[in-house]
N, C-alpha and C positions, 0 to 999 in steps of 0.2 A: 901543526898540531902540537900541543904541549906534550912533553915526554910521558908524564903519568897517564894522560888520556890515550896516547899512542899505545902504551903497554896494556891498558884496559881493553882497547879495541883489538889488540892482538891476542886476547884471551889469557894473558899472563896472570892477571889478578884484578880485583876491583881497583878503582882509581885510588882509593885511600891506601890500600895495601901496596899498590904500585909506588906510591910516593915514599913509603917506607923502604922499599927495595932500592930506590934511587938514592935516598939519603944514607943508606947503609953501604953505598959504594959498590953495589952488585951490578950496576948497569953501565954499559959503555956505549959511546956513539963515535963511530969512525975509529974504533980501537982505543979511544981515550975514555977513562972513567968520568962520569958526570954525576954530580950530586945535587943538581938543581932540578926538581920535578917540573918546573915551569919552562925548561929549555925547549925551544921550538925544534921539531924534527920532521922529516918526511921519510917516505919509504926508501929514498935514495941514500939515507944517512947511516946505514949499517948499524942498526941498534941491536945490542945483544944483552942478555941477562945471564950472568955467570958464564960468559963466554959463548953461549948458544944464541945464534941469530934468531930474531923474532920479527914478524911482519904481520900486518892486519890480515885476518882470515875471514872468510864468509861467516856472518853471524848465524847462529842457530839457537833456537829456544825449543825445549822439549817439555811436555807434560808427562809425568811418570806417576803411576799409582804404586807407591812404596808399600810393600808388605811389612808386617812386623818382623823384627829380627834383622832387617837391612839397615845399615847405618847411612846417615845423611852426610856422607863425606865423598871427596873425590877419589880417595884411596883408603883402603882398610888394611892395616898391618896384621891384624889378627885373622881368625878363621871365618869371621862373618863377611857377608857380601856388602860391598859399597854400592850406593844407589846408581852411580855412573855406570856400573857394570850391566845395568838393565837396558842400556841404550846402545844401539849399534851406530856408532858415529866415529869418524876419524878425528873429530875436533877435541880440543881440551875443554871438556865441560866441567862446570862447577855447580853445586847446588845453590839455589837461591833461598837463603834461610835454612832452617833445619826442622826436622821432625825427630823426636826421640826414637830410639830403636824399637821401643815397645808401643809406638804409635804407627798408624798407617795413613794412607791417602795421598792426596795430591802434593807433589813437590815439583818445582820447575828446575830445569837444568839449562845452563847457557854458557857460551864462551864470550858473552858480552858483559865485561866487568862493570861498565857504567850502568847498564840497565839493572844488573843484579844489585848494585849499590843503592840505586834510587828506589827499587822495590822493597828493600829491607831497611832503609834508613828511617828512623822514627819521625823525622821531619815531614815525610810525605804521607804518613798515616794510611798506608795501603792496607785495605781490609783483608782479613783471612777468616774463613768460616770453618767451624769444626762441628762434627756430629759426635756427641758425647753420651756414653752410657754410664749412669751413676750407680753407686752401690745401693742407694735407697732413693725413693721419690723425694725430690726437692719441693719444699712448700712454695707457694706463690710469693711469700715474703722473702724467702731465700733467693729466688730468682730475681726479685726486685733489687736485692742487695748486689747481685752480680751486674745488673743493669746500671746501677749507680756508681759502682766501683767499690772494691774491697781493699783492706789494708794487707799488704804483704811485707815481708822483712826488708824488701828493697823499695818500699814506698807504695802508695795507693795506686790501684789500676785506674785507667781512664774508663769512662762509661762504655759499656758494651751493649750490643743488641742480642737479646735472648728470646727464644721462643721454644715452647714445649712441643715435642713431637709425639711423645707417649709418656706414660707415668714416670719412667726412669730415663728417658732419652730426651736430651735437649740439643738445640742448635745454638752455637755461640759465635758471634762475629766480633773480632778484636781488630783494633788499629795500632797495636803494638805487639812486639814479639820477644818477651823476656824468656829466660831459661825456664822450661817446664811450667810456664805461666798458667795454662789451663788447669793442670793438676793442682797447682798451689791455690788457685782460686776456688776450686771445689773443696779443698781442705779448709779454706778460710770460712766456708759456710757449714762446716761440720760434716762434709760428705767425702766421697772418694770416687775418682774416675776408674772404671773397670774396662772401658773401651773408648778409644779416641781415634777418630778418622777426620782428616782435613778434606773437605769437599769443595772448597773454592779458595783460590788465591787471586786477589784482584778480580779481573773480569773473566778469568779462566775457571771453568767448572770441571770437576772430576767426571761427571756424567757417567757413561757406560764403560769407561776405560777399565779393563779387567785388572785384578791384582797382579803386580809384577810386569804389567804392560806399559809401553811408552808410545807416544806419538809426537811428531814434530808439529809445532804450531804453524798455522797458516799465516801468510804475511799480514792479513787484516787483523789477526789476533795479536800479533806482535806489535802492530801499530797501536792497537787499543791498549796494550800493556804500557807503552810509552805515555799514553794519555793518563792512564791510571797513576803513573809515577810522576805526573806533574808537567809533562812536556807535550 
């Protein structure tokens, strides 16, 4: 197995970030620093990052209902809670994508860096669905603009799926994940998001999972996620 993939399977980081760790000289194999992410290794090769031994660990994927005020990080240096603190696991879990601290809903945590990378990479267009409460009722024309794509300061958005749930509540499905994208899209049509909850990520739904609660995904759900990610 290539070194970067080995690190991803060990829960160290995504494959792309693992490549950066290798090139930075932070990874050793058999006591010697290696800077080639494509170097083939096995569990018998004594791989270490910053001097700490790493080895593949059992894969875990969790669904978490993140409350507002909780950060989408693996660790939080401030006073706020990091989302990984909501899960009782001995594994080194990392969030798959992000939700703003002032947003709530479904976020996935995993120690499988390769799966996390494929679920969030724009190339694979993995859908995410949000339930949004707007400041005012959006007109049918404004919703149509969201469906067709709106211009943001970092370029136009791709077409989205939109449906109205009530006068000021809509459901929006995106296949891209830019920084604060949903809020910026609402601003682009002259509106404002006052409540944002993610209710689906790929084939995983929030369902009846309570706020602040977490559950491990079943093997069949994880297998479906890999299919969602193009494998």
